[in-house]
C-alpha positions in Angstrom: 6.0 -22.1 8.6 6.1 -18.4 7.4 4.0 -15.7 8.9 2.1 -15.3 5.7 1.5 -19.0 5.3 0.1 -19.4 8.8 -2.2 -16.5 8.4 -3.5 -17.7 5.1 -4.0 -21.3 6.4 -6.0 -19.9 9.3 -8.2 -17.8 7.0 -8.8 -20.8 4.8 -10.0 -22.7 7.9 -12.6 -20.0 8.4 -10.8 -18.1 11.1 -11.0 -14.3 11.2 -7.4 -13.9 10.3 -5.7 -11.7 7.7 -2.9 -9.2 7.2 -2.8 -5.7 6.0 0.0 -4.3 3.8 1.3 -0.8 4.3 2.1 0.5 0.9 4.1 3.6 1.5 7.7 4.8 1.7 6.9 7.9 3.7 8.9 8.1 6.8 6.2 9.2 9.2 3.7 6.7 7.9 6.2 4.0 8.3 7.1 5.1 11.8 3.4 5.1 12.8 3.0 1.6 11.4 6.1 0.2 13.0 5.2 1.7 16.4 1.7 0.2 16.1 3.1 -3.2 15.3 5.6 -3.0 18.2 2.8 -2.0 20.7 0.4 -4.7 19.5 3.0 -7.5 19.0 1.8 -8.2 15.5 3.6 -8.9 12.3 3.8 -6.0 9.8 3.7 -6.4 6.0 5.4 -3.4 4.3 5.3 -3.3 0.5 7.1 -1.2 -2.2 6.0 -0.8 -5.8 8.1 -0.9 -8.9 7.7 2.8 -9.3 8.7 3.6 -5.8 11.7 1.3 -5.5 13.7 -0.3 -8.3 17.2 -1.1 -9.6 17.5 2.5 -10.8 16.2 4.1 -7.6 12.6 4.7 -8.4 11.0 8.0 -7.4 12.2 7.5 -3.8 15.8 7.2 -4.9 16.0 3.7 -3.2 16.9 0.3 -4.5 15.2 -2.7 -2.9 18.2 -3.2 -0.6 18.2 0.4 0.4 14.5 0.2 1.2 14.9 -2.7 3.6 17.8 -1.0 5.3 15.7 2.2 5.6 12.8 0.3 7.2 15.1 -1.6 9.5 16.5 1.6 10.8 13.1 3.0 11.5 12.0 -0.3 13.1 15.0 -0.1 15.5 14.0 3.4 16.4 10.4 2.4 17.1 11.3 -0.8 19.1 10.0 -3.3 16.6 11.9 -6.6 16.3 13.1 -7.1 12.7 11.7 -10.6 12.8 8.1 -9.1 12.9 8.6 -7.5 9.5 7.6 -9.0 6.2 8.5 -7.3 3.0 6.5 -7.4 -0.2 6.9 -6.2 -3.8 3.8 -4.8 -5.4 3.0 -4.8 -9.1 6.4 -6.1 -10.0 6.7 -6.2 -13.7 7.3 -3.9 -16.7 5.1 -1.1 -15.4 7.9 1.4 -15.0 9.3 0.6 -18.5 6.1 0.0 -20.5 7.2 2.8 -22.8 9.9 0.4 -24.1 9.5 -2.5 -26.5 8.3 -5.6 -24.8 11.6 -7.5 -24.6 13.5 -4.5 -23.3 10.7 -3.8 -20.7 10.8 -7.4 -19.6 14.5 -7.4 -19.2 14.1 -4.5 -16.8 11.3 -6.3 -15.1 13.6 -9.4 -14.6 16.3 -7.2 -13.1 13.7 -5.6 -10.8 12.4 -8.9 -9.5 15.9 -10.2 -9.1 16.9 -7.2 -7.0 13.8 -7.5 -4.8 14.3 -11.2 -4.0 18.1 -10.8 -3.5 17.4 -7.9 -1.1 15.2 -10.1 1.1 11.6 -9.5 -0.1 9.6 -12.6 0.5 6.2 -11.8 -1.0 6.2 -10.9 -4.7 3.2 -9.7 -6.7 3.9 -10.6 -10.3 2.0 -8.2 -12.5 2.7 -8.3 -16.2 -0.8 -7.1 -17.3 0.3 -3.8 -18.9 1.0 -3.4 -22.6 4.4 -2.3 -23.6 5.4 -0.1 -26.6 3.8 -1.3 -29.8 1.3 -3.6 -28.0 -2.4 -3.1 -27.8 -4.4 -3.2 -24.6 -5.6 -5.4 -23.1 -3.1 -8.2 -23.3 -4.3 -11.7 -23.5 -4.4 -13.9 -20.4 -1.9 -16.4 -21.9 0.7 -13.7 -22.6 0.2 -12.1 -19.2 0.7 -15.5 -17.5 3.7 -16.4 -19.7 5.5 -13.2 -18.7 4.6 -13.7 -15.0 6.0 -17.2 -15.2 9.2 -15.8 -16.7 9.6 -13.4 -13.8 8.8 -16.2 -11.3 11.6 -18.2 -12.7 14.0 -15.3 -12.2 12.7 -15.0 -8.6 13.2 -18.7 -7.9 16.8 -18.5 -9.3 17.6 -15.5 -7.1 15.9 -17.0 -4.0 18.9 -19.3 -3.2 16.6 -21.8 -1.6 14.3 -19.4 0.2 10.6 -20.1 -0.2 9.2 -17.0 -1.9 5.4 -16.4 -1.8 3.7 -15.2 -4.9 0.6 -13.2 -5.8 -0.8 -13.1 -9.3 -3.5 -11.1 -11.1 -4.4 -7.4 -11.1 -7.3 -5.3 -10.2 -9.6 -3.5 -12.7 -9.4 -0.5 -12.9 -5.6 -0.3 -12.8 -3.8 1.0 -9.7 -3.7 4.7 -9.0 -7.4 5.6 -8.4 -10.2 6.3 -10.8 -12.0 9.5 -11.9 -15.5 7.9 -11.8 -16.8 4.9 -9.8 -20.0 4.5 -11.7 -18.7 1.6 -13.9 -16.9 -0.3 -11.1 -17.6 -4.0 -11.2 -16.6 -7.0 -9.1 -14.2 -9.4 -11.0 -16.5 -12.2 -12.3 -15.7 -15.7 -11.4 -15.0 -16.9 -15.0 -12.3 -14.2 -15.3 -10.8 -15.4 -11.9 -10.8 -19.0 -13.1 -9.1 -18.0 -16.3 -6.4 -16.1 -14.4 -5.7 -19.2 -12.2 -5.6 -21.7 -15.0 -3.5 -19.5 -17.3 -0.9 -18.9 -14.7 -0.8 -22.5 -13.5 -0.3 -23.7 -17.1 2.3 -21.1 -17.8 4.3 -21.9 -14.6 4.4 -25.6 -15.6 5.3 -24.7 -19.2 8.2 -22.6 -17.9 9.7 -25.5 -16.0 8.5 -24.4 -12.6 7.4 -27.5 -10.6 4.2 -27.9 -8.7 5.9 -26.9 -5.4 6.4 -23.4 -6.8 2.7 -23.1 -7.8 1.8 -24.2 -4.3 3.5 -21.0 -3.1 1.2 -18.8 -5.1 -0.8 -17.6 -2.1 -3.2 -15.0 -3.4 -5.1 -13.6 -6.4 -5.6 -9.9 -6.9 -9.2 -9.3 -7.9 -11.6 -6.3 -7.8 -13.9 -6.8 -4.8 -15.9 -3.7 -5.6 -13.9 -1.2 -3.5 -12.3 1.9 -5.0 -12.1 5.6 -4.5 -12.2 8.7 -6.7 -11.4 12.3 -5.8 -14.3 12.8 -3.5 -16.2 9.5 -3.3 -15.7 6.0 -2.1 -17.2 2.8 -3.4 -18.0 0.8 -0.2 -17.7 -3.0 0.0 -20.9 -5.0 -0.4 -20.4 -8.6 0.7 -23.7 -9.7 -0.8 -22.3 -9.2 -4.3 -19.6 -11.8 -3.9 -21.3 -15.1 -3.1 -19.9 -16.8 -6.2 -16.4 -15.4 -5.6 -16.5 -16.8 -2.0 -17.5 -20.2 -3.3 -14.7 -20.3 -5.8 -11.9 -19.3 -3.5 -13.0 -21.9 -0.9 -12.5 -24.5 -3.6 -8.9 -23.5 -4.0 -6.8 -25.2 -1.3 -3.9 -22.7 -1.1 -5.4 -19.4 -2.4 -6.9 -16.4 -0.9 -7.8 -13.0 -2.4 -5.7 -9.9 -2.1 -7.7 -6.6 -2.2 -6.1 -3.4 -3.4 -7.5 0.2 -2.9 -9.2 -0.7 0.3 -8.5 2.9 1.6 -11.3 4.9 3.1 -13.7 2.0 3.7 -16.1 2.1 6.6 -14.6 0.2 9.6 -17.2 -2.5 9.5 -16.2 -3.5 5.9 -12.7 -4.7 6.8 -13.9 -7.7 8.9 -16.3 -8.5 6.2 -13.5 -8.5 3.6 -11.4 -10.8 5.7 -14.3 -13.1 6.4 -14.8 -13.3 2.6 -11.2 -14.5 2.2 -9.7 -11.2 1.2 -7.0 -12.1 3.6 -4.5 -9.5 2.4 -5.7 -5.9 2.5 -3.7 -3.1 0.9 -3.7 0.4 2.3 -1.6 3.4 1.1 -3.2 6.7 0.1 -5.4 6.7 3.2 -2.3 6.8 5.4 -0.7 9.7 3.5 -4.1 11.4 3.5 -4.1 11.2 7.3 -0.5 12.5 7.3 -1.6 15.4 5.2 -4.6 16.1 7.5 -2.4 16.3 10.5 0.3 18.4 8.9 -2.2 20.9 7.5 -3.7 21.1 11.0 -0.3 21.8 12.5 0.2 24.5 9.8 -2.9 26.3 11.2 -1.6 25.9 14.8 1.9 27.1 13.8 0.3 30.3 12.3 -1.1 31.0 15.8 1.9 30.2 17.9 5.1 31.0 15.8 6.3 34.3 14.5 6.0 34.7 10.8 9.8 34.8 10.2 10.2 31.5 12.0 7.4 29.5 10.4 7.8 26.5 8.2 4.8 27.6 6.1 4.3 24.0 4.9 0.9 24.3 3.2 2.0 27.3 1.1 5.1 25.5 0.1 3.1 22.4 -0.9 0.9 24.5 -3.2 3.9 26.3 -4.7 5.7 23.0 -5.4 2.7 21.3 -6.9 1.9 24.1 -9.2 5.5 24.5 -10.4 5.9 20.7 -10.9 2.6 19.3 -11.9 3.8 16.0 -13.3 2.4 13.9 -10.5 -1.1 15.3 -10.6 -1.8 16.8 -14.1 -3.4 13.7 -15.6 -5.5 13.1 -12.4 -6.9 16.6 -11.6 -8.2 17.5 -15.1 -11.2 19.7 -14.1 -10.0 23.3 -13.7 -13.0 24.1 -11.6 -12.2 21.3 -9.1 -8.4 21.5 -9.2 -7.9 24.0 -6.4 -9.4 21.8 -3.7 -8.2 18.5 -5.3 -4.6 19.6 -5.1 -4.6 19.4 -1.3 -7.6 17.3 -0.4 -8.4 14.7 -3.0 -8.7 11.1 -1.8 -6.3 10.3 -4.6 -3.7 12.2 -2.5 -1.3 13.0 -5.3 0.3 15.4 -2.8 2.1 12.4 -1.3 4.6 12.4 -4.1 5.8 15.8 -3.0 6.6 15.1 0.6 10.2 13.9 0.0 11.1 17.3 -1.4 9.3 19.0 1.5 11.0 17.0 4.2 13.0 20.0 5.6 9.8 22.0 5.9 8.1 19.1 7.7 11.0 18.8 10.1 10.9 22.5 10.8 7.1 22.4 11.4 7.5 19.5 13.9 10.4 21.3 15.6 8.5 24.6 15.9 5.7 22.7 17.7 7.9 20.3 19.7 6.7 21.9 23.0 3.3 21.2 24.4 0.6 22.7 22.2 -2.3 24.5 24.1 -5.2 22.1 24.6 -7.9 24.3 23.0 -5.9 24.3 19.7 -5.6 20.5 19.7 -9.4 20.4 20.3 -10.0 22.7 17.4 -7.6 21.3 14.8 -6.8 17.7 15.9 -10.0 16.7 17.7 -9.5 13.0 17.3 -6.3 13.2 19.4 -7.8 15.6 22.0 -9.4 13.0 24.3 -6.1 11.0 24.4 -4.2 14.1 25.3 -6.6 14.9 28.1 -6.3 11.4 29.5 -2.5 11.6 29.5 -2.3 8.9 26.8 -0.7 11.1 24.2 1.9 13.9 24.5 0.6 17.3 23.2 3.5 17.7 20.8 3.5 17.7 17.0 5.3 14.5 16.2 3.2 12.4 18.5 0.0 13.9 17.3 0.9 13.2 13.7 1.8 9.6 14.4 -1.3 9.0 16.3 -3.5 10.5 13.6 -1.9 8.1 11.0 -2.3 5.2 13.4 -6.1 5.7 13.6 -6.3 4.6 9.9 -4.4 1.4 10.8 -6.5 0.4 13.7 -9.6 -0.9 11.8 -7.3 -3.0 9.6 -5.5 -4.5 12.6 -8.8 -5.2 14.4 -10.3 -6.9 11.3 -7.1 -9.0 10.8 -7.0 -10.1 14.5 -3.2 -10.2 14.6 -2.4 -8.7 18.0 -0.6 -11.0 20.4 -0.9 -8.5 23.3 -3.9 -8.1 25.6 -5.4 -4.8 26.7 
């Protein structure tokens, strides 16, 4: 039995079991997650989106095969057995090619799904909800399901006998964060029922037998969690009584929750108990990375001569202003933009880290010797007690990885995956 199947079966039995998905290709975020999994003895689900990784390279420059090789290399460095890793593809569909006519976009989506499955991804989120060139939004449920079934058939053909797990549905609002949370609504049960029935019928109509439908393990719905630039819509379990009853009536299905970043720690166990057995996290991890790097930038200014500094924060600002493509449509208020560029929960700065990798390396190298304790207390106060107790070296890289790990710990605790005691 696969790791995912065993976790979902346990959750369906009412056990406090789930799994979180790390949705990032950033090297320090991945190192933190891999190290945490190695230390806890838990499985680790790492996911890539169609925009990050695809047959043309995506914005990371990696194909699906490249991505797995990249993560395996980091796992070896951090001492995590490759068998503990599960790879997932998120929002796989025509999203990166929706500017094309439908048939051309779907041909690209087929190549995308094929490349992910052939590379070794075993969890595939089929998302064909987006309109392509010449189509009107929103697409009908039957058309969305028909296209998802088409991609599932491609995945099955590419699997070469491997049992791929599938996720269907999409959250509302669409991925990427929202400007306002006032209109956020939990997905109503009739809409969930329609998603299930439309996909099940489409799978059968496409010639996919019942055994394939049995491997659809989760539905993406909106549980009432989301974040904007400066606010977070926190989970309220009391609003989901009907959704809980519905999913308990489905023998093989759980929910998958996206945009769970920045929730209060107590909400993650509640989500898992309500059968949101798969929790996605991404921007909160790179947000924590940014917090730590900006803190180190302050420390560098106090310890390193001007001519030797990385000057990372200034470089970030210069790069974002000279190349606004990743944030222009998000940070639209000129009065708010100055702080949003560096500090918004939407964390659009994460798209610029690959081009700033040399500056990050220089910053970490400049602070590779023990940092004075008072400066850690001032700028990285969450790490300060661990440094005092001798649990954490007072050097930049270790401080950054620990700061990221603190975002993962509430997820891991809620999912109850650790096999190690103490």
